[in-house]
BANU-660240 format. One record per residue (C-alpha): y, x, z. Coordinates in steps of 0.25 Angstrom, whole numbers, plus 5000, padded with zeros to 4 digits. Layout:
BEGIN
YXZ...
//
This chain:
BEGIN
496050184986494750184994494550215009494850135021495750055021495750035006497150025000496849874994496549835009497849895014498649825003498049695006498249715021499749755017499849615010499249545022500149615032501449575023501049435022501149425037502449515037501749635044502549745037502249855046500749835042501049815027501749955029500650015036499649965025500450025014500650155022499150165023499150145008499950255005499350355015497950325008498650364995499350475000498150535007497450524993498450594986498350704996496950724994497150714978498150824978497750904989499250954992500650904989500850874974501850804966500950704960500550664974501850644977502150564965500950474968501350444982502750394976501950304967501050254978502350224987502950154976501750064974501850034989503250004989502849894978501849844988502749844999503749764990502649654987502149645002503649625006503549484997502149465004502949475018504049395014503149275009502149295020501149275008499849355005499549314991498249354984499149404972499949494980498749554987498049574973499349644967499349744979497849794977
//
């Protein structure tokens, strides 16, 4: 997803914040990712549509999976290249 900030950069920042146990900042980064995708879907569908809701649920599920991975990063205070690579 293009634009500023890029989703890849947001995810990498979330990993960095998780490794420093900055949970509010992790949530902030992931909320921006959700917002960017939601805005894109609004533009694509022009108005409320069942498919739009289905896609938002999928995106939220993926972000919840990312949150789970970032909990591990936070617990270990560890920002591994492998984890960063898996998120992007």
